[in-house]
Each structure stands twice: as C-alpha cells, then as structure tokens.
C-alpha positions in Angstrom: -47.2 -105.8 22.3 -48.0 -103.7 19.3 -46.5 -104.2 15.9 -45.7 -101.7 13.2 -44.8 -101.9 9.5 -41.2 -101.5 8.8 -41.3 -98.4 6.7 -43.5 -99.0 3.7 -42.5 -102.7 3.4 -45.0 -105.5 4.2 -42.9 -106.7 7.2 -44.3 -106.1 10.7 -42.0 -105.7 13.6 -42.7 -105.5 17.3 -42.4 -101.9 18.2 -40.0 -102.9 21.0 -37.2 -105.1 19.7 -34.6 -107.0 21.8 -31.0 -106.4 20.9 -28.0 -108.4 22.2 -25.1 -106.0 21.6 -22.7 -106.3 24.6 -24.9 -108.7 26.5 -25.1 -112.1 24.7 -21.7 -113.8 24.7 -20.1 -110.8 26.4 -21.6 -109.4 29.6 -23.9 -112.3 30.3 -23.4 -115.9 30.7 -25.3 -118.1 28.4 -28.0 -119.2 30.9 -28.9 -115.5 31.7 -28.9 -114.6 28.0 -31.3 -117.4 27.3 -33.5 -116.3 30.2 -33.6 -112.7 28.9 -34.6 -113.9 25.4 -37.4 -116.1 26.9 -38.5 -113.0 28.9 -38.6 -111.0 25.7 -40.7 -113.6 24.0 -43.1 -113.8 27.0 -43.5 -110.1 26.9 -44.6 -110.3 23.2 -41.4 -109.1 21.6 -41.0 -110.9 18.3 -38.1 -108.8 16.7 -34.5 -109.7 17.7 -31.5 -107.7 16.5 -27.9 -108.8 16.5 -24.8 -108.5 14.4 -21.9 -110.8 13.3 -19.4 -108.6 15.1 -21.1 -108.6 18.5 -18.9 -110.6 21.0 -16.7 -111.8 18.1 -19.7 -113.6 16.4 -20.7 -115.3 19.7 -23.9 -113.1 20.0 -25.4 -114.6 16.9 -24.7 -118.1 18.2 -26.4 -117.4 21.5 -29.4 -115.8 19.8 -29.7 -118.9 17.6 -29.7 -121.1 20.7 -32.2 -118.9 22.5 -34.6 -119.1 19.6 -34.2 -122.8 18.9 -37.6 -124.4 19.2 -39.4 -121.2 18.7 -41.7 -121.3 15.6 -39.6 -119.5 13.0 -42.6 -117.8 11.4 -43.4 -116.1 14.7 -40.2 -114.1 15.1 -38.2 -111.6 13.0 -34.4 -112.1 13.1 -32.3 -109.1 12.2 -28.5 -109.1 11.8 -25.8 -106.9 10.4 -22.4 -107.0 8.7 -19.5 -104.7 8.0 -17.1 -104.8 11.0 -14.2 -107.3 10.9 -15.0 -110.9 11.8 -11.5 -112.2 11.1 -7.9 -111.2 10.2 -8.3 -111.4 6.4 -8.5 -108.4 4.1 -11.9 -109.5 2.9 -13.4 -110.4 6.2 -14.9 -106.9 6.6 -16.7 -104.3 4.7 -19.4 -104.6 2.1 -17.7 -106.2 -0.9 -19.7 -108.9 -2.8 -17.2 -111.5 -1.4 -17.7 -110.4 2.2 -21.5 -109.9 1.9 -22.0 -113.4 0.5 -19.6 -115.1 3.0 -20.9 -113.1 6.0 -24.5 -113.9 5.2 -23.8 -117.7 5.0 -21.8 -117.6 8.2 -24.6 -115.7 10.0 -27.2 -118.2 8.8 -25.1 -121.0 10.2 -24.5 -119.3 13.6 -28.2 -118.3 13.9 -29.4 -121.8 12.9 -31.9 -120.5 10.4 -32.6 -120.8 6.7 -33.2 -117.1 6.2 -32.6 -113.6 7.7 -35.6 -111.4 7.9 -33.6 -108.1 7.7 -29.9 -108.0 6.7 -28.3 -104.6 7.5 -25.1 -102.9 6.4 -23.7 -101.9 9.8 -21.8 -98.9 8.4 -21.2 -97.4 5.0 -18.2 -98.8 3.1 -16.2 -96.1 1.4 -14.0 -98.7 -0.3 -16.7 -100.7 -2.1 -18.9 -99.3 -5.0 -22.4 -99.0 -3.6 -23.8 -100.7 -6.7 -21.7 -103.8 -5.9 -23.1 -104.0 -2.3 -26.7 -103.5 -3.5 -26.4 -106.1 -6.2 -25.1 -108.6 -3.6 -28.0 -107.8 -1.3 -30.4 -108.2 -4.1 -28.9 -111.6 -5.0 -29.4 -112.8 -1.4 -33.0 -111.8 -1.6 -33.5 -113.6 -4.9 -31.9 -116.7 -3.3 -34.4 -116.6 -0.4 -31.6 -116.3 2.2 -32.5 -112.7 3.1 -36.0 -111.2 3.0 -35.3 -107.5 3.3 -32.2 -105.3 3.5 -31.4 -102.2 5.5 -28.6 -100.0 6.8 -27.3 -98.7 10.1 -25.8 -95.3 10.8 -25.8 -94.1 7.2 -26.1 -90.4 6.4 -29.1 -89.0 4.6 -27.0 -88.6 1.4 -25.8 -92.2 1.6 -29.4 -93.5 2.0 -30.6 -91.3 -0.8 -27.9 -92.5 -3.2 -28.6 -96.2 -2.3 -32.3 -95.7 -3.1 -31.5 -94.0 -6.4 -29.2 -96.8 -7.5 -31.7 -99.5 -6.5 -34.4 -97.8 -8.4 -32.3 -97.2 -11.5 -31.1 -100.9 -11.6 -34.4 -102.5 -10.6 -32.9 -103.8 -7.3 -34.7 -104.3 -4.0 -34.6 -101.1 -2.0 -33.4 -100.8 1.6 -36.4 -100.7 3.9 -34.8 -99.6 7.2 -32.1 -97.5 8.9 -30.8 -98.3 12.3 -29.5 -95.1 14.0 -28.9 -94.1 17.6 -31.9 -92.1 18.9 -33.2 -91.0 22.2 -34.4 -88.0 24.2 -30.8 -86.8 24.5 -29.5 -87.6 21.0 -31.7 -86.3 18.2 -29.3 -85.8 15.3 -31.4 -87.9 12.8 -34.4 -85.4 13.0 -33.3 -82.6 10.6 -32.4 -84.7 7.5 -32.5 -88.5 7.9 -36.1 -88.8 9.3 -37.7 -86.5 6.6 -35.9 -88.3 3.8 -36.8 -91.7 5.1 -40.4 -90.8 5.7 -40.7 -89.6 2.1 -39.0 -92.8 0.8 -40.7 -95.3 3.0 -37.6 -96.3 5.0 -38.4 -97.1 8.7 -36.1 -96.3 11.6 -35.2 -99.2 14.0 -33.5 -97.1 16.6 -31.0 -98.3 19.2 -30.0 -96.9 22.6 -33.5 -95.4 23.4 -32.3 -95.4 27.1 -28.9 -93.9 26.2 -27.0 -96.9 27.8 -29.2 -96.7 30.9 -28.8 -93.0 31.5 -32.5 -92.4 30.6 -33.5 -95.2 33.0 -32.1 -93.2 35.8 -29.5 -95.7 36.8 -26.7 -93.2 37.1 -26.9 -90.6 39.9 -25.1 -87.2 40.0 -22.0 -87.2 42.2 -22.0 -90.9 42.6 -19.9 -93.6 40.9 -21.6 -95.9 38.4 -23.4 -98.9 39.9 -21.5 -102.2 39.9 -22.3 -104.3 36.8 -23.6 -101.3 34.8 -22.6 -100.5 31.2 -20.3 -97.7 32.5 -18.2 -100.3 34.3 -18.0 -102.6 31.3 -14.9 -102.3 29.1 -17.0 -102.4 25.9 -19.9 -100.2 27.0 -18.0 -97.5 29.0 -16.5 -95.8 25.9 -20.0 -95.0 24.6 -21.5 -93.7 27.9 -18.7 -91.7 29.5 -19.6 -88.5 27.6 -23.1 -88.6 29.3 -21.9 -89.1 32.8 -21.7 -85.4 33.9 -23.7 -84.0 36.8 -25.7 -81.3 34.9 -27.2 -83.9 32.6 -27.7 -86.5 35.3 -29.4 -84.0 37.5 -31.8 -83.1 34.7 -32.6 -86.8 34.1 -33.5 -87.2 37.7 -36.1 -84.4 37.3 -37.8 -86.6 34.7 -38.7 -89.2 37.3 -41.6 -87.3 38.8 -43.0 -86.8 35.3 -42.8 -90.5 34.7 -44.4 -91.3 38.0 -47.3 -88.9 37.4 -47.9 -90.7 34.1 -47.8 -94.1 35.8 -44.6 -95.1 34.2 -41.0 -96.0 35.1 -38.4 -93.6 33.7 -37.3 -96.3 31.3 -40.9 -96.7 30.0 -41.2 -93.0 29.6 -38.0 -92.8 27.6 -39.0 -95.7 25.3 -42.5 -94.3 24.8 -41.1 -90.9 23.9 -39.0 -92.6 21.1 -42.0 -94.5 19.8 -44.1 -91.4 19.6 -41.6 -89.6 17.3 -42.2 -89.5 13.5 -40.8 -92.3 11.3 -40.0 -94.8 14.1 -40.8 -98.5 13.4 -39.2 -100.0 16.5 -37.0 -99.2 19.4 -34.3 -101.7 20.3 -33.8 -102.4 24.1 -31.2 -104.5 25.8 -31.4 -106.2 29.2 -29.1 -108.0 31.6 -32.0 -109.3 33.7 -35.3 -110.8 32.6 -37.3 -108.3 34.7 -35.8 -105.4 32.6 -37.4 -106.9 29.4 -40.8 -107.0 31.0 -40.5 -103.4 32.2 -39.3 -102.2 28.8 -42.1 -104.1 26.9 -44.7 -102.4 29.0 -44.0 -99.1 27.1 -45.6 -100.6 24.0 -48.8 -98.7 23.2 -48.2 -95.9 25.7 -49.3 -92.4 24.4 -47.7 -89.4 26.0 -49.6 -86.2 26.5 -48.4 -83.2 24.4 -47.8 -81.2 27.5 -45.6 -84.0 28.9 -43.5 -83.9 25.7 -43.0 -80.1 26.2 -42.0 -80.6 29.8 -39.4 -83.2 28.9 -37.8 -80.8 26.4 -37.8 -77.9 28.9 -36.1 -80.1 31.6 -33.4 -81.5 29.3 -32.8 -78.2 27.6 -29.2 -77.7 26.4 -28.2 -81.3 27.1 -30.1 -82.4 23.9 -27.7 -83.2 21.0 -29.3 -82.1 17.8 -26.5 -82.0 15.3 
C-alpha cells in the first residue's frame, strides 16, 4: 500500500482509505464490520474515514471498537461533523458550540485522544465562517484535532476559508472530500485547480459510483440482492445511474480491465488515483474480500491509451458540471 501526502501538509495517508458510511452500524452486523476493518488493515490500509452522522453515530462507535488494540500511531482516523446528531437546535451545523461538543462526542465514541483529520461535512450558511475556523483552530491548539478539512464545499467556499485562515493566522484546511469517479467529474474545472494551487488534497469518495463501476449492476436486470441499490439508505444515491445505456457502457470496460490484469473495481480506483490533486480514494466494503481487491489497486499505473479508451466508451454518460 502506497501512501501520499495530504495536500501540502505533513500528514501521510494510505492512497486507498476505508470508509464506513452505510456499512458500519447500518448494513453490516458488528462482527462483519470488524472483519472488514481487519481486512483493510491486513491489506495495508491505514486511513479510516467516518462521520458522526453515519448510522446515527453508531458508525464511529464500531470503528472505535474495530481499531481498539491497534497501535494509534499506525493509523489515521478521519471523521466529520455538520449533519444533525440529535433533536436540539444546536446539535447540527458548524457553530462553535456544535463544533466543540461534536468533537468531544466523536472522541468518546471513537475511543481515541485525538482525531487526525476533522472535516466539515457540508458548508454552514447560518454560521460565520470565521467562527467555524476559530473553533477548528482551538481544537488543534488543544491537541484534540491534528488537521482540519471540508467535504463537498464549492471552490468559492474553499477559497474564502483559506483567505480567512491566512488573514487571522489560523490553521488552514488541508483537504476536501468530494464525490469523484469516472462518471462524475464535476470537481475538475474549478475545485481541483484551486486546491492544487493552495495545497489542499482531495480525499474522494464513491470511486466505484456505489458499485456501478465495479460492474455489479447489469443492464436489463434487477439489482443484486444485498447491493446498495436495494438498501434504503443507499438506493437514493444510485438510482440515477441505473439506466441501460450507462450500464451497457460500463460492461464494455471489463475487457479493458482484464487486458490490464485488473478487476473492473481496481481499474476504476486506479483511474481515480491517477488524476491530478488526489491524495486518497475512499472505498467501502461489505465483505473482507472486497477490501483486499480494492487495496490491490494501490500503485497501479494506467497506460495513457487506456485512459483515452475509457473516455471514449463512457462518452456522454460522464457528468462534468
């Protein structure tokens, strides 16, 4: 497993990270979730991403249990805040009150003394950005958080956060977590160039487009039992991809992957890792074997001709804006 710097920070992350959205505490029972985490560790994955809102906070607890006994210095624990975690008016968003209380709650659930990367899960239109950034900076100064980042922020929001941090002498954000894969490339025109200039790394999620780019969904056939498309939480994110033209094109990628000695999932992850500005790709997994397969994409270099062939096959199904 190769590691990369997170943007221009000094933090190294495994270029393939394990994320537990939907799975831990939701789709999977605890024993399987623990087995998947152990498989990720065995495959050399050291970076683990979660969020306080996943499975109503249960995902953080399960990740904490899974990493219990693992040498803390050997892993990077990433979590996020923003979405509601309770009924109260202040149990959501990025106010100083919620940032501080959410961080302490995440530390308890994760069973750790510090969070390697604490991320704003979305932009909060109701809280002054300076208030959020000062709260993040205070957590860093207290040693409870080492680095801060954002998720699904626009280029303008990222730019403004960097300007405020620089003007006030606060710690800068070092990462952005967007959705990115062969089919969804909306970060390429503005976000990636800005972040490359400013030293902000991309830790991308859904490199397999919820399993579509692993070839699990076939044109003209219902989704396989137990897949994300049959899960109440995941189905709303994947339905827009389950149309025959797109699925037929994805099937045409399988011979390209085979010729390169890769599974389609490995090809899709390697494609993401070969794009500019990427620090890591987050993969999920409901079976330990899936983690081993995904991890094998680390270090793979795709031929330029293969990259062109992928674009030619996917054609108009690629979302660029």
